[in-house]
C-alpha positions as CSV (number, residue, x, y, z in Angstrom):
1,X,-1.2,-14.2,-7.0
2,X,0.7,-12.4,-3.8
3,X,1.6,-8.6,-4.2
4,X,2.7,-5.9,-2.1
5,X,1.4,-2.2,-2.6
6,X,1.6,0.9,-1.6
7,X,-2.0,3.0,-1.4
8,X,-2.1,6.6,-0.8
9,X,-4.6,9.2,0.3
10,X,-5.2,12.5,-0.1
11,X,-7.6,13.4,2.7
12,X,-4.7,12.5,5.2
13,X,-1.5,12.9,3.2
14,X,-0.5,9.5,4.1
15,X,1.3,5.9,2.4
16,X,-0.1,3.1,3.3
17,X,2.3,-0.3,2.7
18,X,0.9,-3.7,2.6
19,X,0.9,-7.4,1.2
20,X,-1.9,-9.3,0.1
21,X,-2.6,-13.0,-1.6
22,X,-5.9,-11.3,-2.8
23,X,-7.3,-9.6,-5.7
24,X,-5.2,-6.0,-5.7
25,X,-8.3,-4.1,-6.1
26,X,-10.7,-6.0,-3.6
27,X,-7.9,-5.6,-1.5
28,X,-8.3,-2.0,-2.0
29,X,-12.1,-1.4,-2.1
30,X,-11.7,-3.5,1.5
31,X,-9.0,0.1,2.3
32,X,-11.8,2.4,1.5
33,X,-15.0,0.4,3.3
34,X,-16.1,0.8,6.6
35,X,-13.6,-1.2,9.4
36,X,-11.0,-0.5,12.2
37,X,-7.6,0.0,11.7
38,X,-4.8,2.1,10.5
39,X,-6.7,2.9,6.5
40,X,-10.6,3.4,8.2
41,X,-8.7,6.6,8.7
42,X,-9.9,7.8,5.3
43,X,-11.6,6.5,2.4
44,X,-10.2,7.8,-0.9
45,X,-7.4,5.1,-1.4
46,X,-6.0,4.8,-4.5
47,X,-3.2,2.1,-5.3
48,X,0.3,3.9,-6.7
49,X,2.5,0.8,-6.6
50,X,2.0,-2.5,-6.8
51,X,5.0,-5.0,-7.2
52,X,4.0,-9.4,-8.2
53,X,5.3,-12.3,-6.1
54,X,5.4,-16.3,-6.9
55,X,4.9,-16.2,-2.6
56,X,3.1,-14.3,-0.2
57,X,6.4,-14.7,1.8
58,X,8.4,-13.4,-0.9
59,X,5.7,-10.1,-0.5
60,X,5.5,-10.0,3.2
61,X,9.6,-9.8,2.8
62,X,9.3,-6.3,0.6
63,X,6.8,-5.2,2.7
64,X,8.9,-5.1,6.0
65,X,11.8,-3.7,3.8
66,X,9.8,-0.9,3.2
67,X,8.5,-0.3,6.2
68,X,12.0,-0.6,7.0
69,X,13.1,2.7,5.1
70,X,10.8,4.9,7.3
71,X,11.5,7.1,5.0
72,X,8.4,9.1,2.9
73,X,10.7,10.5,0.5
74,X,12.3,7.0,-0.5
75,X,8.5,5.5,-0.7
76,X,8.1,8.3,-3.5
77,X,10.6,7.8,-5.2
78,X,10.0,4.9,-5.5
79,X,6.1,5.1,-6.6
80,X,7.0,8.1,-8.3
81,X,4.9,9.9,-6.7
82,X,4.1,13.7,-7.2
83,X,0.7,15.1,-5.2
84,X,-1.0,17.8,-7.0
């Protein structure tokens, strides 16, 4: 099942928005493993928001929509996020 997801790293105080058709827990495990790319900067990524879709195309459209907001405040509202 395809997903759009938002993960958060307390270490770098950043969100990452992505989409996948893989198992969501496996995808987060990959973000926390050694690799190159944006999420390689930390290894404490946790899921803070997930939406499911019927197709990967729908999930990618939603990912792009959220990224187009360019607003941390809107992302925090979407996730009901409180950094404590």
